[in-house]
C-alpha positions in Angstrom: 6.4 -13.8 1.0 3.9 -11.0 0.2 5.3 -7.6 1.1 2.7 -4.9 1.5 4.1 -1.3 1.8 1.7 1.3 3.1 1.9 5.0 4.3 0.9 8.5 3.3 1.9 10.2 0.2 5.6 11.2 0.3 6.5 8.8 3.1 9.0 6.8 1.0 6.8 3.8 0.1 7.9 3.4 -3.5 11.6 3.8 -2.6 11.3 1.2 0.1 9.3 -1.1 -2.2 12.0 -0.9 -4.9 14.7 -1.6 -2.3 12.9 -4.7 -1.1 12.4 -5.9 -4.7 16.1 -5.4 -5.4 17.3 -7.0 -2.2 14.9 -10.0 -2.4 14.6 -10.2 -6.2 10.8 -10.1 -6.1 8.3 -8.5 -8.6 6.8 -5.1 -7.8 3.3 -3.8 -8.3 1.8 -0.5 -7.4 -1.7 1.1 -7.8 -0.7 2.7 -11.1 0.1 -0.6 -12.6 3.9 -0.3 -12.7 5.5 -3.6 -12.2 6.6 -6.8 -13.9 3.2 -8.5 -14.4 0.9 -5.5 -14.9 2.6 -3.3 -17.6 0.0 -4.3 -20.2 -3.0 -3.2 -18.2 -4.6 0.2 -18.7 -5.0 2.5 -15.7 -8.7 1.8 -15.4 -8.0 -1.9 -15.5 -5.4 -1.7 -12.8 -7.9 0.3 -10.5 -10.5 -2.4 -11.2 -8.0 -5.1 -10.3 -6.9 -3.4 -7.1 -10.6 -2.9 -6.1 -11.0 -6.7 -6.1 -8.5 -7.3 -3.4 -10.0 -10.5 -2.0 -9.9 -12.2 -5.4 -6.4 -10.9 -5.9 -5.0 -12.5 -2.7 -6.9 -15.7 -3.2 -5.1 -16.5 -6.5 -2.8 -19.5 -6.1 -0.1 -17.6 -7.9 0.4 -15.1 -5.1 0.6 -18.0 -2.5 3.5 -19.4 -4.4 5.6 -16.4 -5.5 7.2 -13.7 -3.5 5.7 -10.3 -4.4 5.9 -6.6 -3.3 2.9 -4.3 -3.4 3.2 -0.5 -3.1 -0.2 0.4 -1.5 -3.0 -2.2 -1.0 -6.0 -2.6 1.3 -4.9 0.0 4.0 -4.6 2.7 1.4 -7.9 1.8 -0.1 -9.6 2.0 3.3 -7.8 5.2 4.3 -8.7 7.0 1.1 -12.3 5.9 1.3 -12.5 7.4 4.9 -10.7 10.6 3.8 -13.2 10.9 0.9 -16.2 10.5 3.3 -17.0 6.9 2.6 -17.1 5.1 5.9 -18.0 1.7 4.4 -14.9 -0.5 4.6 -16.5 -3.7 5.6 -14.4 -5.7 3.1 -11.3 -4.9 5.1 -11.5 -7.8 7.6 -12.2 -10.2 4.7 -9.1 -9.1 2.9 -7.0 -9.6 6.0 -8.4 -13.1 6.5 -7.1 -14.0 3.1 -3.7 -12.3 3.5 -3.1 -14.1 6.8 -3.3 -17.4 5.0 -0.1 -16.7 3.1 3.4 -15.6 4.2 3.3 -11.8 4.5 4.7 -8.7 6.0 2.8 -5.3 6.2 5.3 -2.5 6.3 4.2 1.0 7.3 6.4 3.9 6.2 6.5 6.6 8.8 8.0 10.0 8.1 7.9 13.5 9.6 5.0 15.4 8.0 7.3 18.3 7.0 9.6 15.8 5.2 6.6 14.3 3.4 5.4 17.8 2.4 8.9 18.7 1.1 9.1 15.5 -0.9 5.6 16.1 -2.4 6.3 19.7 -3.3 9.6 18.8 -4.9 8.0 15.8 -6.8 4.6 17.2 -7.7 4.8 20.9 -7.1 1.8 20.7 -4.7 1.2 19.8 -1.0 -2.1 18.1 -0.2 -4.2 20.0 2.3 -5.1 16.9 4.4 -1.7 15.3 4.9 -1.9 15.4 8.7 -5.4 13.9 8.7 -4.3 11.3 6.2 -1.4 10.3 8.5 -3.8 9.9 11.5 -6.2 7.7 9.5 -3.5 5.6 7.9 -1.9 5.0 11.3 -5.2 4.1 13.0 -6.0 1.5 10.3 -2.4 0.1 10.3 -2.5 -0.1 14.1 -5.7 -2.1 14.0 -4.5 -4.5 11.3 -4.1 -8.2 12.4 -1.3 -8.9 9.9 2.4 -9.4 10.7 3.6 -5.8 10.6 6.4 -3.4 11.2 6.7 0.4 11.0 9.8 1.9 9.6 10.9 5.6 9.6 11.9 7.0 6.2 13.4 10.5 6.7 
């Protein structure tokens, strides 16, 4: 099973991903390279790896091993849109590959004020576009053809 955890900053993705990994005894990976198999990669190498999503999900290894990813193709598409890049044509190709394997897309919902509080406590700053980010993430998640569930993390 491939678990994909998505949501805005401060929504509880990492906490949920770690809970899933602990409960199901599966490896964990996030965009910063934290995780069992990616600790030896430098940050630029991790970003390069994540940018090649289609190749990533086509690997036989990920079809045979349970795995949890904290941020994946929905985050990539959402942040491209937030940053003014509307070209996300690769999105459907990625989903076609993910559909071939056992998977669950989990969207972490949270109250915007709760997310702001978490981010301020964690980072000392609150992003200006958090509300817009939530709308974009939700729209992309809602349009996904993957097996999916939304969970509230307050």
